[in-house]
C-alpha positions in Angstrom: 0.0 0.0 0.0 3.0 2.3 -0.4 4.7 1.9 3.0 8.5 1.6 2.8 10.1 -1.6 4.1 11.7 0.3 7.0 8.3 1.4 8.3 6.1 -1.7 7.6 6.5 -3.2 11.2 5.5 0.1 12.8 2.5 0.6 10.5 1.4 -3.0 11.0 1.7 -2.6 14.8 -0.3 0.6 14.6 -3.0 -1.1 12.6 -3.3 -3.9 15.2 -3.6 -1.4 18.0 -6.4 0.4 16.2 -8.2 -2.9 15.4 -7.9 -3.9 19.1 -9.2 -0.6 20.4 -12.1 -0.4 17.9 -13.1 -4.1 17.7 -16.2 -3.3 19.8 -17.4 -0.9 17.0 -17.6 -3.7 14.4 -21.3 -4.0 13.7 -21.4 -6.9 11.2 -18.8 -9.7 11.7 -19.3 -10.6 8.1 -17.8 -7.3 7.1 -14.6 -8.0 9.1 -12.3 -8.1 6.0 -13.5 -4.8 4.6 -13.5 -3.2 8.1 -9.9 -4.2 8.7 -9.0 -2.9 5.2 -10.6 0.4 5.9 -8.5 0.7 9.1 -5.3 -0.3 7.3 -6.0 2.2 4.5 -6.6 5.1 6.8 -3.5 4.2 8.9 -1.3 4.0 5.8 -2.7 7.3 4.6 -2.0 8.9 8.0 1.5 7.4 8.0 2.2 8.8 4.5 1.1 12.3 5.6 3.3 12.2 8.6 6.3 10.9 6.6 5.9 13.7 4.0 5.7 16.3 6.8 8.7 14.8 8.5 10.7 14.7 5.3 9.9 18.4 4.6 11.1 19.4 8.1 14.3 17.3 8.3 17.4 17.2 6.2 18.3 13.8 5.0 21.7 12.9 6.4 23.7 10.0 5.0 25.7 8.4 7.8 28.3 5.8 7.3 27.3 4.3 10.6 23.7 3.6 9.7 22.3 0.2 10.6 22.8 -2.5 8.0 19.8 -3.4 5.8 17.4 -6.0 7.2 17.0 -7.5 3.7 18.9 -10.6 2.5 21.8 -10.0 0.1 21.0 -8.6 -3.3 21.9 -11.8 -4.9 19.3 -13.7 -2.9 16.5 -11.3 -3.9 17.5 -9.9 -7.3 14.9 -11.7 -9.4 12.1 -11.1 -6.9 13.1 -7.5 -6.5 13.1 -7.0 -10.3 9.6 -8.5 -10.6 8.2 -6.4 -7.8 9.7 -3.2 -9.3 8.2 -4.1 -12.6 4.8 -4.7 -11.0 5.0 -1.3 -9.1 6.1 0.5 -12.3 3.1 -0.9 -14.1 0.7 -0.2 -11.3 2.0 3.4 -11.1 0.7 3.9 -14.6 -2.9 3.6 -13.2 -4.5 6.5 -11.5 -4.9 6.1 -7.7 -8.6 5.1 -7.6 -8.2 2.5 -10.4 -4.9 1.2 -8.8 -6.6 0.8 -5.4 -9.5 -1.3 -6.8 -7.1 -3.3 -9.0 -4.8 -4.2 -6.1 -7.7 -5.1 -3.8 -9.3 -7.3 -6.4 -6.2 -8.9 -8.1 -3.7 -9.0 -5.2 -5.8 -8.9 -2.1 -8.5 -11.1 -3.7 -11.3 -9.1 -2.2 -14.8 -9.5 -3.7 -16.4 -6.6 -5.5 -19.0 -6.0 -2.6 -16.1 -6.0 -0.1 -14.2 -3.5 -2.1 -17.3 -1.2 -2.5 -17.8 -1.4 1.3 -14.1 -0.8 2.1 -13.8 2.2 -0.2 -17.3 3.5 0.4 -18.1 3.7 -3.3 -21.0 2.2 -5.3 -20.6 -1.4 -6.5 -21.0 -0.3 -10.2 -18.1 2.1 -9.7 -15.9 -0.8 -8.4 -16.7 -2.9 -11.5 -16.1 0.0 -13.9 -12.8 0.9 -12.3 -11.6 -2.7 -12.2 -12.5 -3.2 -15.9 -10.7 -0.1 -17.0 -7.7 -0.8 -14.7 -7.4 -4.3 -16.1 -7.4 -3.0 -19.6 -4.8 -0.3 -18.8 -2.6 -2.8 -16.9 -2.7 -5.3 -19.7 -1.7 -2.6 -22.2 1.2 -1.4 -19.9 2.4 -5.0 -19.5 2.3 -5.6 -23.3 4.4 -2.4 -23.8 6.8 -3.6 -21.1 7.1 -7.0 -22.7 7.6 -5.5 -26.1 10.5 -3.3 -24.8 12.0 -6.4 -23.2 11.9 -8.3 -26.5 13.6 -5.4 -28.3 16.4 -5.4 -25.8 15.2 -2.4 -23.8 14.7 -2.1 -20.1 13.4 -5.6 -18.9 
């Protein structure tokens, strides 16, 4: 959802805290999945706002003594990383509303009614955005694959 790897643990913990504190407000247990997604979405948005504000107020300082990366070696994750980068590049070609519906449907495997409830939009809008997002994603993937066959950026 756009949270950097260095902040994922903090955001997940914050999401769990919010879920725990608001569990009594869940009206329909059948809507648990979309209710949790709504909390996660709002928490990530709040995190993004605070990160942007912090970045504007602080100067980035590169320190030779920074902690080593928590990731495995680049050799271990090179292929996976390239695939994820390609996926994110292709997803960035979609506007935010279409990308959000596409990710929820295709990656999170939520149903259309769950997506409509989580995003608080009409069901018809969900279907329309998903159809358009799929078409745009397929076109972007075709362009990417064509560049790869021509020897361009894979």
